[in-house]
Short mmCIF file of the C-alpha atoms (twelve columns), coordinates in Angstrom:
data_MODEL
# 
_entry.id   MODEL 
# 
loop_
_atom_site.group_PDB 
_atom_site.id 
_atom_site.type_symbol 
_atom_site.label_atom_id 
_atom_site.label_alt_id 
_atom_site.label_comp_id 
_atom_site.label_asym_id 
_atom_site.label_seq_id 
_atom_site.Cartn_x 
_atom_site.Cartn_y 
_atom_site.Cartn_z 
_atom_site.pdbx_PDB_model_num 
ATOM 1   C CA . MET A 1   129.148 112.451 146.743 1 
ATOM 2   C CA . ARG A 2   127.787 110.772 149.842 1 
ATOM 3   C CA . ALA A 3   129.976 108.693 152.086 1 
ATOM 4   C CA . THR A 4   130.401 105.075 151.081 1 
ATOM 5   C CA . LEU A 5   129.347 102.344 153.499 1 
ATOM 6   C CA . LEU A 6   132.863 101.379 154.552 1 
ATOM 7   C CA . GLU A 7   136.127 103.244 154.555 1 
ATOM 8   C CA . PRO A 8   137.674 103.416 151.042 1 
ATOM 9   C CA . GLN A 9   140.627 101.204 151.932 1 
ATOM 10  C CA . THR A 10  138.262 98.415  153.011 1 
ATOM 11  C CA . GLN A 11  136.124 98.571  149.875 1 
ATOM 12  C CA . PRO A 12  136.494 95.411  147.736 1 
ATOM 13  C CA . ARG A 13  137.279 96.247  144.142 1 
ATOM 14  C CA . ALA A 14  134.581 95.246  141.665 1 
ATOM 15  C CA . ALA A 15  137.169 93.509  139.486 1 
ATOM 16  C CA . ALA A 16  137.958 91.088  142.327 1 
ATOM 17  C CA . VAL A 17  134.395 89.706  142.360 1 
ATOM 18  C CA . ASN A 18  133.059 87.244  139.808 1 
ATOM 19  C CA . PRO A 19  129.693 88.876  138.965 1 
ATOM 20  C CA . ARG A 20  128.173 85.516  138.046 1 
ATOM 21  C CA . ARG A 21  129.267 83.978  141.379 1 
ATOM 22  C CA . TYR A 22  128.908 87.076  143.521 1 
ATOM 23  C CA . HIS A 23  127.456 85.157  146.498 1 
ATOM 24  C CA . GLU A 24  130.883 83.588  146.998 1 
ATOM 25  C CA . ALA A 25  132.182 87.007  148.104 1 
ATOM 26  C CA . ALA A 26  130.637 86.549  151.555 1 
ATOM 27  C CA . ALA A 27  133.054 86.178  154.464 1 
ATOM 28  C CA . ALA A 28  133.821 82.644  155.596 1 
ATOM 29  C CA . GLU A 29  132.685 83.502  159.122 1 
ATOM 30  C CA . LEU A 30  129.268 85.161  159.192 1 
ATOM 31  C CA . SER A 31  127.862 87.324  161.938 1 
ATOM 32  C CA . PRO A 32  124.813 89.571  162.241 1 
ATOM 33  C CA . ILE A 33  127.055 92.528  161.398 1 
ATOM 34  C CA . ALA A 34  128.238 92.401  157.786 1 
ATOM 35  C CA . ALA A 35  131.987 92.901  157.617 1 
ATOM 36  C CA . ALA A 36  131.956 94.202  154.049 1 
ATOM 37  C CA . ASP A 37  129.752 96.192  151.692 1 
ATOM 38  C CA . PRO A 38  127.255 94.416  149.431 1 
ATOM 39  C CA . VAL A 39  128.777 93.379  146.112 1 
ATOM 40  C CA . CYS A 40  125.441 93.153  144.272 1 
ATOM 41  C CA . LEU A 41  122.555 95.622  144.007 1 
ATOM 42  C CA . TYR A 42  119.080 94.807  142.779 1 
ATOM 43  C CA . LEU A 43  117.527 98.103  141.743 1 
ATOM 44  C CA . GLU A 44  113.888 97.789  140.786 1 
ATOM 45  C CA . THR A 45  113.897 100.396 138.037 1 
ATOM 46  C CA . THR A 46  110.112 100.016 137.780 1 
ATOM 47  C CA . ASN A 47  107.312 97.992  139.310 1 
ATOM 48  C CA . ARG A 48  105.119 98.572  136.248 1 
ATOM 49  C CA . CYS A 49  104.534 95.639  133.914 1 
ATOM 50  C CA . ASN A 50  102.599 94.937  130.717 1 
ATOM 51  C CA . LEU A 51  102.074 91.197  131.316 1 
ATOM 52  C CA . LYS A 52  99.932  89.256  133.799 1 
ATOM 53  C CA . CYS A 53  102.146 86.311  134.654 1 
ATOM 54  C CA . THR A 54  100.493 83.564  136.672 1 
ATOM 55  C CA . THR A 55  103.699 82.930  138.627 1 
ATOM 56  C CA . CYS A 56  104.190 86.548  139.764 1 
ATOM 57  C CA . PRO A 57  102.786 88.101  142.964 1 
ATOM 58  C CA . ARG A 58  102.358 91.424  141.178 1 
ATOM 59  C CA . THR A 59  99.469  89.944  139.166 1 
ATOM 60  C CA . TYR A 60  97.499  89.108  142.296 1 
ATOM 61  C CA . ALA A 61  98.301  91.838  144.828 1 
ATOM 62  C CA . ASP A 62  99.142  95.534  145.082 1 
ATOM 63  C CA . LEU A 63  102.674 95.331  146.415 1 
ATOM 64  C CA . GLU A 64  103.571 99.034  146.339 1 
ATOM 65  C CA . PRO A 65  102.320 102.172 144.582 1 
ATOM 66  C CA . GLU A 66  103.114 101.935 140.867 1 
ATOM 67  C CA . ALA A 67  106.316 103.825 140.104 1 
ATOM 68  C CA . ASP A 68  109.572 104.038 138.208 1 
ATOM 69  C CA . MET A 69  112.546 104.537 140.516 1 
ATOM 70  C CA . PRO A 70  113.313 108.281 140.326 1 
ATOM 71  C CA . TRP A 71  116.662 109.159 138.749 1 
ATOM 72  C CA . GLU A 72  117.631 111.047 141.897 1 
ATOM 73  C CA . LEU A 73  117.051 107.975 144.076 1 
ATOM 74  C CA . PHE A 74  118.829 105.720 141.574 1 
ATOM 75  C CA . THR A 75  121.989 107.867 141.512 1 
ATOM 76  C CA . ARG A 76  121.851 108.468 145.267 1 
ATOM 77  C CA . ILE A 77  121.964 104.714 145.870 1 
ATOM 78  C CA . VAL A 78  124.640 103.968 143.277 1 
ATOM 79  C CA . ASP A 79  126.911 106.780 144.458 1 
ATOM 80  C CA . GLN A 80  127.026 105.243 147.929 1 
ATOM 81  C CA . LEU A 81  128.534 102.046 146.486 1 
ATOM 82  C CA . PRO A 82  131.163 103.289 144.002 1 
ATOM 83  C CA . ASN A 83  132.858 99.882  143.794 1 
ATOM 84  C CA . ILE A 84  129.712 97.772  143.360 1 
ATOM 85  C CA . ALA A 85  130.516 94.671  141.304 1 
ATOM 86  C CA . ARG A 86  127.100 93.662  139.956 1 
ATOM 87  C CA . VAL A 87  123.814 95.503  139.463 1 
ATOM 88  C CA . VAL A 88  120.522 93.903  138.423 1 
ATOM 89  C CA . LEU A 89  117.932 96.336  137.082 1 
ATOM 90  C CA . HIS A 90  114.767 94.312  137.598 1 
ATOM 91  C CA . GLY A 91  112.308 93.475  140.348 1 
ATOM 92  C CA . VAL A 92  108.611 92.756  139.919 1 
ATOM 93  C CA . GLY A 93  108.273 95.084  136.897 1 
ATOM 94  C CA . GLU A 94  109.426 95.213  133.267 1 
ATOM 95  C CA . PRO A 95  112.661 97.276  133.052 1 
ATOM 96  C CA . MET A 96  112.314 98.073  129.348 1 
ATOM 97  C CA . LEU A 97  109.256 100.221 130.089 1 
ATOM 98  C CA . VAL A 98  111.646 102.736 131.686 1 
ATOM 99  C CA . LYS A 99  112.468 105.446 129.142 1 
ATOM 100 C CA . ASP A 100 115.934 106.310 130.465 1 
ATOM 101 C CA . LEU A 101 117.040 102.708 131.050 1 
ATOM 102 C CA . GLY A 102 120.023 103.138 128.717 1 
ATOM 103 C CA . ALA A 103 121.240 106.128 130.723 1 
ATOM 104 C CA . ARG A 104 121.010 104.083 133.903 1 
ATOM 105 C CA . VAL A 105 123.052 101.272 132.366 1 
ATOM 106 C CA . ARG A 106 125.678 103.784 131.221 1 
ATOM 107 C CA . TYR A 107 125.800 105.390 134.686 1 
ATOM 108 C CA . LEU A 108 126.621 101.987 136.168 1 
ATOM 109 C CA . LYS A 109 129.070 100.963 133.462 1 
ATOM 110 C CA . ASP A 110 130.984 104.210 133.982 1 
ATOM 111 C CA . ARG A 111 131.547 102.959 137.535 1 
ATOM 112 C CA . GLY A 112 132.792 99.545  136.437 1 
ATOM 113 C CA . ALA A 113 129.734 97.474  137.392 1 
ATOM 114 C CA . TYR A 114 128.534 94.335  135.617 1 
ATOM 115 C CA . VAL A 115 124.947 95.131  134.589 1 
ATOM 116 C CA . LEU A 116 122.068 92.845  133.650 1 
ATOM 117 C CA . PHE A 117 118.322 92.458  133.878 1 
ATOM 118 C CA . ASN A 118 115.476 90.117  133.000 1 
ATOM 119 C CA . THR A 119 112.927 91.285  130.452 1 
ATOM 120 C CA . ASN A 120 109.755 89.840  128.985 1 
ATOM 121 C CA . GLY A 121 111.002 90.939  125.551 1 
ATOM 122 C CA . THR A 122 107.843 92.737  124.446 1 
ATOM 123 C CA . ALA A 123 109.586 96.130  124.284 1 
ATOM 124 C CA . LEU A 124 112.846 94.865  122.752 1 
ATOM 125 C CA . THR A 125 112.827 97.017  119.627 1 
ATOM 126 C CA . LEU A 126 115.985 97.369  117.560 1 
ATOM 127 C CA . ARG A 127 116.272 101.007 118.640 1 
ATOM 128 C CA . LYS A 128 116.024 100.088 122.321 1 
ATOM 129 C CA . GLY A 129 118.324 97.112  121.903 1 
ATOM 130 C CA . ARG A 130 120.973 99.157  120.140 1 
ATOM 131 C CA . GLU A 131 120.730 101.808 122.858 1 
ATOM 132 C CA . LEU A 132 121.290 99.226  125.599 1 
ATOM 133 C CA . ALA A 133 124.163 97.605  123.705 1 
ATOM 134 C CA . GLY A 134 125.743 101.012 123.218 1 
ATOM 135 C CA . ALA A 135 125.373 101.754 126.928 1 
ATOM 136 C CA . GLY A 136 127.378 98.615  127.721 1 
ATOM 137 C CA . LEU A 137 124.739 96.215  129.049 1 
ATOM 138 C CA . ASP A 138 126.426 92.902  129.917 1 
ATOM 139 C CA . GLU A 139 123.463 90.486  129.986 1 
ATOM 140 C CA . LEU A 140 119.935 90.530  128.604 1 
ATOM 141 C CA . ARG A 141 117.855 87.708  130.044 1 
ATOM 142 C CA . VAL A 142 114.576 87.080  128.231 1 
ATOM 143 C CA . SER A 143 111.947 85.320  130.347 1 
ATOM 144 C CA . LEU A 144 109.873 83.402  127.796 1 
ATOM 145 C CA . ASP A 145 108.512 80.559  129.953 1 
ATOM 146 C CA . ALA A 146 106.931 78.533  127.125 1 
ATOM 147 C CA . ALA A 147 107.653 76.889  123.784 1 
ATOM 148 C CA . ASP A 148 104.320 77.663  122.115 1 
ATOM 149 C CA . ALA A 149 101.747 80.456  122.070 1 
ATOM 150 C CA . PRO A 150 98.922  78.702  123.991 1 
ATOM 151 C CA . THR A 151 101.198 77.741  126.873 1 
ATOM 152 C CA . PHE A 152 102.696 81.217  126.889 1 
ATOM 153 C CA . LYS A 153 99.234  82.707  127.304 1 
ATOM 154 C CA . THR A 154 98.498  80.293  130.145 1 
ATOM 155 C CA . VAL A 155 101.687 81.169  132.001 1 
ATOM 156 C CA . ARG A 156 102.197 84.835  131.088 1 
ATOM 157 C CA . GLY A 157 98.676  86.027  130.412 1 
ATOM 158 C CA . THR A 158 98.954  87.572  126.908 1 
ATOM 159 C CA . ASP A 159 99.267  86.652  123.221 1 
ATOM 160 C CA . ASP A 160 102.778 88.108  122.803 1 
ATOM 161 C CA . PHE A 161 104.685 84.855  122.173 1 
ATOM 162 C CA . GLN A 162 105.424 85.352  118.468 1 
ATOM 163 C CA . ARG A 163 106.096 89.065  118.955 1 
ATOM 164 C CA . ILE A 164 108.780 88.293  121.533 1 
ATOM 165 C CA . LEU A 165 110.424 85.693  119.307 1 
ATOM 166 C CA . ARG A 166 110.534 88.199  116.434 1 
ATOM 167 C CA . ASN A 167 112.054 90.828  118.732 1 
ATOM 168 C CA . VAL A 168 114.744 88.488  120.040 1 
ATOM 169 C CA . ALA A 169 115.605 87.128  116.585 1 
ATOM 170 C CA . ALA A 170 115.889 90.656  115.163 1 
ATOM 171 C CA . PHE A 171 118.126 91.719  118.045 1 
ATOM 172 C CA . THR A 172 120.515 88.755  117.830 1 
ATOM 173 C CA . GLU A 173 120.700 89.166  114.041 1 
ATOM 174 C CA . MET A 174 121.593 92.834  114.544 1 
ATOM 175 C CA . GLN A 175 124.285 91.789  117.020 1 
ATOM 176 C CA . ARG A 176 125.803 89.379  114.506 1 
ATOM 177 C CA . ARG A 177 125.578 91.864  111.664 1 
ATOM 178 C CA . GLU A 178 127.216 94.648  113.657 1 
ATOM 179 C CA . GLY A 179 129.699 92.482  115.568 1 
ATOM 180 C CA . LEU A 180 128.273 93.226  119.022 1 
ATOM 181 C CA . ALA A 181 129.506 90.760  121.635 1 
ATOM 182 C CA . ARG A 182 127.422 92.328  124.406 1 
ATOM 183 C CA . PRO A 183 124.921 91.951  125.875 1 
ATOM 184 C CA . ARG A 184 124.920 88.181  126.290 1 
ATOM 185 C CA . VAL A 185 121.379 87.067  125.492 1 
ATOM 186 C CA . SER A 186 119.705 84.120  127.207 1 
ATOM 187 C CA . LEU A 187 116.230 82.567  127.270 1 
ATOM 188 C CA . TRP A 188 114.659 81.557  130.590 1 
ATOM 189 C CA . LEU A 189 111.884 79.106  131.379 1 
ATOM 190 C CA . THR A 190 110.299 78.757  134.815 1 
ATOM 191 C CA . GLY A 191 110.203 75.051  135.574 1 
ATOM 192 C CA . LEU A 192 106.613 73.934  136.098 1 
ATOM 193 C CA . LYS A 193 104.873 70.604  135.819 1 
ATOM 194 C CA . GLU A 194 102.883 72.525  133.197 1 
ATOM 195 C CA . THR A 195 105.961 73.232  131.039 1 
ATOM 196 C CA . ILE A 196 108.658 70.630  131.728 1 
ATOM 197 C CA . ALA A 197 107.699 68.624  128.639 1 
ATOM 198 C CA . GLN A 198 108.426 71.686  126.477 1 
ATOM 199 C CA . LEU A 199 112.079 71.937  127.475 1 
ATOM 200 C CA . PRO A 200 113.530 70.242  124.341 1 
ATOM 201 C CA . ASP A 201 111.399 72.479  122.093 1 
ATOM 202 C CA . PHE A 202 112.416 75.484  124.183 1 
ATOM 203 C CA . VAL A 203 116.077 74.731  123.499 1 
ATOM 204 C CA . ARG A 204 115.354 74.440  119.768 1 
ATOM 205 C CA . ILE A 205 113.510 77.774  119.799 1 
ATOM 206 C CA . ALA A 206 116.511 79.415  121.415 1 
ATOM 207 C CA . HIS A 207 118.694 78.106  118.604 1 
ATOM 208 C CA . GLU A 208 116.220 79.351  115.967 1 
ATOM 209 C CA . VAL A 209 116.243 82.908  117.336 1 
ATOM 210 C CA . GLY A 210 120.011 83.017  117.683 1 
ATOM 211 C CA . VAL A 211 120.325 82.588  121.453 1 
ATOM 212 C CA . ALA A 212 123.159 80.427  122.777 1 
ATOM 213 C CA . GLU A 213 122.163 80.212  126.467 1 
ATOM 214 C CA . VAL A 214 119.082 78.619  128.047 1 
ATOM 215 C CA . TYR A 215 118.258 78.599  131.750 1 
ATOM 216 C CA . LEU A 216 115.734 76.648  133.784 1 
ATOM 217 C CA . GLN A 217 114.361 78.905  136.508 1 
ATOM 218 C CA . ARG A 218 113.180 77.325  139.753 1 
ATOM 219 C CA . LEU A 219 109.616 78.097  140.720 1 
ATOM 220 C CA . VAL A 220 109.203 80.074  143.940 1 
ATOM 221 C CA . PHE A 221 105.803 80.062  145.612 1 
ATOM 222 C CA . CYS A 222 104.213 81.289  148.827 1 
ATOM 223 C CA . ALA A 223 103.298 78.115  150.718 1 
ATOM 224 C CA . GLU A 224 100.774 79.874  152.972 1 
ATOM 225 C CA . THR A 225 98.773  81.598  150.228 1 
ATOM 226 C CA . PRO A 226 99.807  80.296  146.783 1 
ATOM 227 C CA . PHE A 227 98.465  82.026  143.688 1 
ATOM 228 C CA . GLY A 228 98.022  81.302  139.969 1 
ATOM 229 C CA . LEU A 229 100.449 78.648  138.767 1 
ATOM 230 C CA . ALA A 230 102.811 79.372  141.655 1 
ATOM 231 C CA . GLN A 231 101.453 76.318  143.460 1 
ATOM 232 C CA . PRO A 232 103.223 73.588  145.428 1 
ATOM 233 C CA . ASP A 233 101.975 70.908  143.020 1 
ATOM 234 C CA . GLN A 234 103.608 72.741  140.084 1 
ATOM 235 C CA . ALA A 235 107.079 72.714  141.652 1 
ATOM 236 C CA . LEU A 236 109.752 70.451  140.186 1 
ATOM 237 C CA . PHE A 237 112.182 70.730  143.102 1 
ATOM 238 C CA . ALA A 238 112.855 67.197  144.390 1 
ATOM 239 C CA . ARG A 239 109.681 65.985  142.645 1 
ATOM 240 C CA . LEU A 240 110.738 64.959  139.135 1 
ATOM 241 C CA . THR A 241 108.931 61.865  137.868 1 
ATOM 242 C CA . GLY A 242 110.714 59.468  135.570 1 
ATOM 243 C CA . GLU A 243 108.973 60.945  132.527 1 
ATOM 244 C CA . GLU A 244 109.856 64.491  133.551 1 
ATOM 245 C CA . ALA A 245 113.481 63.488  134.081 1 
ATOM 246 C CA . GLN A 246 113.451 62.167  130.510 1 
ATOM 247 C CA . HIS A 247 112.276 65.581  129.235 1 
ATOM 248 C CA . LEU A 248 115.131 67.201  131.142 1 
ATOM 249 C CA . ALA A 249 117.662 64.735  129.723 1 
ATOM 250 C CA . ALA A 250 116.282 65.264  126.200 1 
ATOM 251 C CA . ALA A 251 116.695 69.020  126.574 1 
ATOM 252 C CA . GLU A 252 120.282 68.593  127.742 1 
ATOM 253 C CA . ALA A 253 121.020 66.322  124.772 1 
ATOM 254 C CA . GLU A 254 119.407 68.769  122.340 1 
ATOM 255 C CA . ALA A 255 121.406 71.648  123.810 1 
ATOM 256 C CA . ALA A 256 124.626 69.689  123.385 1 
ATOM 257 C CA . ARG A 257 123.710 68.871  119.775 1 
ATOM 258 C CA . LEU A 258 122.990 72.517  118.951 1 
ATOM 259 C CA . GLY A 259 125.939 73.975  120.871 1 
ATOM 260 C CA . ILE A 260 123.739 75.713  123.418 1 
ATOM 261 C CA . SER A 261 124.660 76.251  127.064 1 
ATOM 262 C CA . PHE A 262 121.861 74.798  129.214 1 
ATOM 263 C CA . ASN A 263 121.941 75.546  132.936 1 
ATOM 264 C CA . ALA A 264 119.684 76.307  135.862 1 
ATOM 265 C CA . SER A 265 119.438 79.535  137.782 1 
ATOM 266 C CA . GLY A 266 122.279 79.618  140.255 1 
ATOM 267 C CA . ALA A 267 124.898 78.680  137.626 1 
ATOM 268 C CA . THR A 268 124.280 74.986  138.237 1 
ATOM 269 C CA . GLU A 269 123.286 72.076  136.055 1 
ATOM 270 C CA . PRO A 270 119.482 71.697  135.849 1 
ATOM 271 C CA . GLY A 271 119.478 68.262  137.452 1 
ATOM 272 C CA . GLU A 272 121.631 69.413  140.365 1 
ATOM 273 C CA . SER A 273 119.449 72.457  140.926 1 
ATOM 274 C CA . LEU A 274 116.348 70.310  141.277 1 
ATOM 275 C CA . GLU A 275 117.805 67.728  143.649 1 
ATOM 276 C CA . ARG A 276 116.992 67.888  147.338 1 
ATOM 277 C CA . LYS A 277 120.117 68.154  149.440 1 
ATOM 278 C CA . ASP A 278 120.662 66.556  152.844 1 
ATOM 279 C CA . GLU A 279 120.812 69.807  154.814 1 
ATOM 280 C CA . THR A 280 118.080 70.127  157.420 1 
ATOM 281 C CA . SER A 281 118.265 73.938  157.304 1 
ATOM 282 C CA . PRO A 282 118.968 74.878  153.660 1 
ATOM 283 C CA . TRP A 283 118.189 78.528  154.328 1 
ATOM 284 C CA . SER A 284 121.375 78.775  156.411 1 
ATOM 285 C CA . LEU A 285 123.408 78.337  153.204 1 
ATOM 286 C CA . CYS A 286 122.104 81.601  151.772 1 
ATOM 287 C CA . ARG A 287 124.608 84.468  151.635 1 
ATOM 288 C CA . ARG A 288 122.391 87.164  150.145 1 
ATOM 289 C CA . PRO A 289 121.963 89.231  153.346 1 
ATOM 290 C CA . TRP A 290 125.777 89.569  153.427 1 
ATOM 291 C CA . THR A 291 126.281 90.251  149.704 1 
ATOM 292 C CA . VAL A 292 123.090 91.775  148.244 1 
ATOM 293 C CA . MET A 293 120.882 94.806  148.702 1 
ATOM 294 C CA . TYR A 294 117.491 94.916  146.959 1 
ATOM 295 C CA . ILE A 295 115.773 98.295  146.644 1 
ATOM 296 C CA . THR A 296 112.236 98.614  145.268 1 
ATOM 297 C CA . ALA A 297 111.092 101.361 142.909 1 
ATOM 298 C CA . ASN A 298 109.805 103.283 145.931 1 
ATOM 299 C CA . GLY A 299 113.024 102.888 147.916 1 
ATOM 300 C CA . ARG A 300 112.081 100.017 150.221 1 
ATOM 301 C CA . ALA A 301 115.028 97.803  151.186 1 
ATOM 302 C CA . LEU A 302 114.248 94.076  151.013 1 
ATOM 303 C CA . PRO A 303 116.574 91.135  151.743 1 
ATOM 304 C CA . CYS A 304 116.484 89.771  148.177 1 
ATOM 305 C CA . CYS A 305 114.473 89.505  144.967 1 
ATOM 306 C CA . ILE A 306 112.898 86.224  146.057 1 
ATOM 307 C CA . ALA A 307 111.198 87.351  149.259 1 
ATOM 308 C CA . PRO A 308 108.121 88.840  147.481 1 
ATOM 309 C CA . PHE A 309 107.495 85.453  145.848 1 
ATOM 310 C CA . SER A 310 107.841 83.386  149.015 1 
ATOM 311 C CA . GLN A 311 105.891 85.489  151.517 1 
ATOM 312 C CA . GLN A 312 103.184 88.046  150.831 1 
ATOM 313 C CA . GLY A 313 103.403 91.529  152.304 1 
ATOM 314 C CA . TYR A 314 106.530 93.684  152.057 1 
ATOM 315 C CA . GLY A 315 105.969 94.785  155.648 1 
ATOM 316 C CA . ASN A 316 107.036 91.321  156.788 1 
ATOM 317 C CA . TYR A 317 110.623 91.728  155.590 1 
ATOM 318 C CA . THR A 318 111.305 95.422  154.969 1 
ATOM 319 C CA . LEU A 319 114.762 96.303  156.328 1 
ATOM 320 C CA . GLY A 320 114.899 100.035 155.607 1 
ATOM 321 C CA . ASP A 321 113.996 102.911 153.295 1 
ATOM 322 C CA . ALA A 322 116.702 104.084 150.887 1 
ATOM 323 C CA . SER A 323 114.706 107.197 150.057 1 
ATOM 324 C CA . GLN A 324 115.022 108.343 153.667 1 
ATOM 325 C CA . GLN A 325 118.137 106.588 154.978 1 
ATOM 326 C CA . ASP A 326 121.718 106.209 153.843 1 
ATOM 327 C CA . LEU A 327 122.703 102.675 152.899 1 
ATOM 328 C CA . ARG A 328 125.134 102.686 155.818 1 
ATOM 329 C CA . GLU A 329 122.203 103.065 158.214 1 
ATOM 330 C CA . ILE A 330 120.309 100.214 156.585 1 
ATOM 331 C CA . TRP A 331 123.067 97.674  155.916 1 
ATOM 332 C CA . ASN A 332 124.009 97.034  159.526 1 
ATOM 333 C CA . SER A 333 120.843 98.307  161.162 1 
ATOM 334 C CA . ALA A 334 119.157 96.402  163.981 1 
ATOM 335 C CA . ALA A 335 116.594 95.086  161.469 1 
ATOM 336 C CA . TYR A 336 119.324 93.721  159.152 1 
ATOM 337 C CA . GLN A 337 121.269 92.232  162.071 1 
ATOM 338 C CA . ASP A 338 118.148 90.516  163.410 1 
ATOM 339 C CA . PHE A 339 117.382 89.170  159.926 1 
ATOM 340 C CA . ARG A 340 120.903 87.753  159.511 1 
ATOM 341 C CA . ALA A 341 120.833 86.201  162.968 1 
ATOM 342 C CA . ALA A 342 117.485 84.540  162.275 1 
ATOM 343 C CA . LEU A 343 118.762 83.167  158.965 1 
ATOM 344 C CA . GLN A 344 121.539 81.374  160.846 1 
ATOM 345 C CA . SER A 345 119.118 79.908  163.382 1 
ATOM 346 C CA . ALA A 346 116.613 77.053  163.463 1 
ATOM 347 C CA . THR A 347 113.762 79.591  163.110 1 
ATOM 348 C CA . PRO A 348 114.509 81.614  159.959 1 
ATOM 349 C CA . PRO A 349 112.425 84.521  158.661 1 
ATOM 350 C CA . LYS A 350 109.242 83.183  157.047 1 
ATOM 351 C CA . CYS A 351 110.289 84.424  153.606 1 
ATOM 352 C CA . CYS A 352 113.421 82.247  153.893 1 
ATOM 353 C CA . ALA A 353 112.038 79.084  155.490 1 
ATOM 354 C CA . GLY A 354 111.053 77.446  152.194 1 
ATOM 355 C CA . CYS A 355 113.960 78.812  150.252 1 
ATOM 356 C CA . GLY A 356 117.422 77.475  149.477 1 
ATOM 357 C CA . LEU A 357 120.770 78.524  148.112 1 
ATOM 358 C CA . ARG A 358 119.870 78.024  144.457 1 
ATOM 359 C CA . TRP A 359 116.407 79.531  144.150 1 
ATOM 360 C CA . SER A 360 117.726 82.241  141.851 1 
ATOM 361 C CA . LEU A 361 121.054 84.009  141.355 1 
# 
């Protein structure tokens, strides 16, 4: 086994970190040199996808050569962080297209990690779902993004709306029938001006397919070169009209009536997540460069999962290559230290300048 990033006695135990609030594990005093290992890994198991979402940069640009992360690279990365608390198995691709995804979940669960990923739900067969449940998957987040088929096609580019609902309903019914508490299943909707009115119906759909958690995902867009529906005028952040606020309140009331948990990405209430705060430099609140490592399917180390959505061109924020370097070399490299220092300054990296603490967690 390769050397871990820090000495074993300084490694934080996974059990000491709340995997749903992992960003809080950052040190109180931040410096360009991270004092502790990352507590969360984003491993892009694949950058292949079978949808053409109008809010995703993958639809509009060739980000990297198409690939599934090789098993050898996957295990090489994981073995360098034996006490990792949380691992997310998605990036810009669809994880359930990876044939050995269950084995990867099991590899992580054997090391005590909390494991989750987002899926579009198209490949959620009962066989695949049972395999993932058996492997110990903790969360299965289904990105649906619409409450009817026409809107789904507008946002996600295909006619798979009903197919996904059938898949999710069959999976949650199987969970109930077989007494499977894990994975926790949730439905996610990217908040757009295009879809905000559908929120109450979205909550009802979740109830109909047996899902008890709904999340409103904040839209992230590249301000310099926006694409598809990832446009500034589609964003809800600090721009809710009175009518849109009523849709949000109606969804919250419907969730309460049906016993559904309704939150926003970042483990916050939807209204709070969409409110502009008073900070003049919101990027300085971010703790991801001290708590998270994101590795693409080809091994490229990026600062977080949001950077590809907020600035085009991986070359602008690549911090290392996990296929060629040990994580120790990358984590406190000159590139990482410069990135952290810039994030704490008045001139942050471009991919962070329009971002904030609660874009996505």
